[in-house]
Each structure stands twice: as structure tokens, then as C-alpha cells.
N, C-alpha and C positions, 0 to 999 in steps of 0.2 A: 396299259403300255407294258409290254414285256421287255424286261431288261433295262428299262429306262425309268428314272424317277420323274414323276409329274410334279410341277410346281406352278403356283399361281402368283403373279405379281400385279400390283395396281400402281398406276402412275397418275399424277395430276397433269392434265393438259389444259392450258389456258389459251383462250382465243384472243388474238391480238387484233382481229378484224371481225366484222359480223359474218356469221355463217349462213349461207343461203343454200336452199335445196331446189333443184329444178325437177318438177314433177310432170311427167308425160301423161297427158289426160287419157290417152287411149291405152297406155301401159304403165300404170302407177307403180308396178313392181320394179320398173326400170328407172326409178328416180335416181338422180345424181346429186352429189354435193359439189358446189362451186369451190374453187381454190380459196383458201382462207389462211392467212399467216397465223401461226400458232407456236406454242412452246410447250414441251414436256419439261416441267420445272422441277419435279421431285418424285421419288419413289415413296409410295404410301405404305407399302407392306414389307419392305426389306431395308435393312441398313447397309447401304453401299459404303465401302471404305472411302470411295471418291465417286461422286455423281456429278457429271457435267450436264447442264441443261441442253436439250436438243431442240433446235428450231426447224420449222418446216413451212413450206408454202401451201400445204394442204394437210389434212389429218392423216391421210395415208402416207404422205412423204415423211412426216414427223415420225410416225410409227416405224416405217422402214429404216430411217436413219437410226432410231433407238436400237433396233434389232441388229443392224450392221455394226454399231459401235460396241454394244454390250453382249449380244447373244449370237453372234454370227456362226458359231460352231454348234449351237444346241437347238436353235429354233428357226423355223422357216418364216421369213419376214412377210410372206404373202398373207393378206387379210382383207376383210371387208369392213370398212369404217362403220357401216350401219350396225354390224353385229359386235364390233370390238369396243366401241366407245359408248360410255354411259353418261347420262345427264343427271346431275344432282347438285343441289346447293348444300346438302348434308353429305360431306365427303366420306362419312362412315357407312353410307347406305347407297348402293348402286342399284336402284330399283327400276330404272328405265333406260334401255339402250336406244341408240338412234333409230334402230329398226322399229321399235315399239312407238317411238315418237313420230316417225314417218307415217305409220299406219293410223295413228290417232289423228294426225293432221289431215290425211287423205279422207278419213271418214267424215270429219267436220266439213271439208270442202264439198263433198258430194251431198250433204244435207240440203 
């Protein structure tokens, strides 16, 4: 990044409903996530002077709201939930994103 400082922030997102994925049998790469109420409850990597939780009706909506609220001038809010969200019970380790989870599930289904 020329002339711009790169930074990495991690947030805790909690699901308030079950998260479902719709997998198209003939085009598994086009899988979609169903809407799911969720909350981005805290920043794990940076101390905000004030952080207000962000609610959304889907993972992408919650992420977009977070960026509009805190980073509207520095970051493009467009993203892909499969690549941006990680699944982990150990919050210090983000070893599997939703994209890897999707591929693992699809491999199991085709067996």
C-alpha cells in the first residue's frame, strides 16, 4: 500500500440465531448464507475509547454497519462473508474462515 498505512483489526461477532448456508448442488462455489441476526460485540485487537455494539440481520449487514460507523473514510465496506469471517471457539486463533468451512462441508456431502 503506497502512502497508506495498513492495519488489521479483529472483532467478536456473536450469532443470535442459527446460521444456515444454501448450497447449490450444480454450482457449490455459489453457496449463499441465509440472513441471521447477529451482533459485533467487541474489538479484540484494538482499544477503542468508545465501542458501541453493532447489530445486523446478516453477517454482511453487520460488517457494513461496523464500517459505516467507525471506518467510513478509510475502508471500503464491501466484503465477502465467506472470506472475512472466521470460526473459532478459541478466540486467540482464527484458523478457519467460512470459505474453508464451506469447502469442508461440501466435500463431506459429496462423499
